[in-house]
C-alpha positions, 0 to 999 in steps of 0.5 A, spaced: 497 520 480 503 523 485 506 516 484 506 516 476 509 523 477 515 521 482 521 519 479 523 514 484 517 510 484 517 504 479 510 502 477 507 495 476 501 496 472 498 494 465 498 497 458 492 496 453 492 489 451 494 486 458 502 486 458 505 488 464 511 493 465 514 495 471 514 502 471 510 508 468 513 513 462 515 507 458 511 508 452 514 513 447 507 517 447 508 518 454 515 519 454 513 525 449 509 528 454 511 533 460 508 529 465 514 524 464 519 529 464 524 528 470 527 535 469 520 538 471 518 539 478 513 534 481 508 539 481 509 541 474 508 534 472 502 532 476 499 539 473 500 537 466 497 530 467 491 532 470 490 537 464 490 531 460 484 528 463 476 529 464 473 529 470 470 522 469 477 520 467 480 523 474 475 520 478 477 513 475 484 514 477 482 514 485 476 509 485 476 502 484 474 499 477 471 493 479 471 490 471 479 491 472 480 486 478 477 484 484 474 490 488 479 489 494 485 490 490 483 497 488 485 497 481 484 504 477 483 505 470 489 509 467 488 513 460 491 509 454 491 515 449 497 518 454 500 512 456 498 512 463 497 505 465 492 502 470 494 501 477 493 496 483 493 500 489 492 495 494 498 490 495 497 487 502 503 488 506 502 485 513 504 478 515 507 478 508 507 481 501 501 478 498 503 475 492 504 468 488 511 465 488 514 468 481 518 462 480 518 455 484 521 456 491 522 463 490 517 466 494 516 472 499 517 471 507 511 469 511 512 472 518 508 469 524 502 473 526 502 480 528 500 479 535 506 474 536 511 478 533 508 484 537 509 480 543 516 480 543 516 487 545 522 488 540 523 494 536 529 491 532 525 485 530 519 490 528 523 494 524 527 488 521 520 485 519 518 492 515 525 492 512 524 485 509 517 487 507 519 493 503 525 490 500 521 484 498 515 488 495 520 492 491 523 485 488 516 483 486 515 489 483 521 489 479 520 482 477 513 483 475 510 479 481 502 478 482 497 478 487 493 472 489 495 466 484 500 466 478 496 467 473 493 473 476 493 480 472 494 484 479 501 486 478 504 488 485 506 495 485 509 499 491 503 502 495 504 497 501 497 496 505 500 495 512 501 494 518 493 493 520 493 496 527 486 496 529 485 494 536 483 487 538 477 488 543 473 481 541 476 475 540 471 473 535 473 479 531 475 475 524 481 480 523 484 479 530 490 474 526 492 481 522 493 485 529 498 486 534 494 486 540 489 490 544 494 495 547 494 502 543 501 503 546 504 497 543 500 497 537 503 504 535 510 503 537 510 496 533 507 500 527 512 506 528 518 501 527 514 497 521 513 503 517 520 506 518 523 499 516 518 499 510 520 506 507 527 505 508 530 510 503 536 509 498 542 513 497 537 518 492 532 518 498 527 514 494 523 509 499 522 502 498 515 502 498 509 507 500 506 504 506 499 505 508 496 504 515 490 500 516 484 501 517 479 506 519 479 506 526 473 502 530 473 498 524 471 491 527 466 487 523 466 483 517 459 485 514 456 492 512 463 496 513 462 503 512 454 503 514 454 501 521 453 506 527 458 504 532 457 507 539 463 509 542 464 514 548 469 520 547 474 517 552 474 510 549 475 513 542 481 518 544 484 513 549 483 506 545 482 507 538 486 513 536 493 513 540 496 508 535 495 512 529 498 518 532 504 514 534 504 511 527 504 517 523 510 520 526 514 515 521 510 518 515 506 513 512 503 515 505 496 514 508 
């Protein structure tokens, strides 16, 4: 909802009928409503938008609607009668912007794995990686780029889910290829620089993308995530599993 009300955010979404567009508030019925009036404050616009929804419709904006796309894409429903499009929240932005090439040989950059880049111990490289990811995701947003395959209906927006800074504790963990390593200090510094690059702001103060750190701490299995009970000592929790997030949040990611 906040993204729909922020004038600096260009939203790639779907209107009824499946036609993509690159930002919210482009339909006449939406532009006629206060939530699309950029002369108002963000708070006033959000308040107007929320006032036009039932409780069920509000919930549909913050939870994945599986019939609109794959669950892990996090597609929210929108509200067609006020011109509010649905929205794919989860654009994977970790090793590259997860997207189909929008033209032949016109594709985003695929970087070396995070563990390899983190092993450079080079803050400048980490920030440049973030800046490239942010710029390329905004470009894919501008041209109507999609996630996964070229015929996908999952249009890429500006909510960038990355970097992943869970701690690599066991080489059998299936997501080790997504992680910068086993050291919380290294992971935190890597994330701080990467997020800072991803969210570089233009002359109007608008960030390239909105970065979201991944995942919940102690997230280390491929099945039954959210249902497991992990036995972690209080010391290990604060010494190993949380410090990288504390450092990364100093770069002010959106989540």
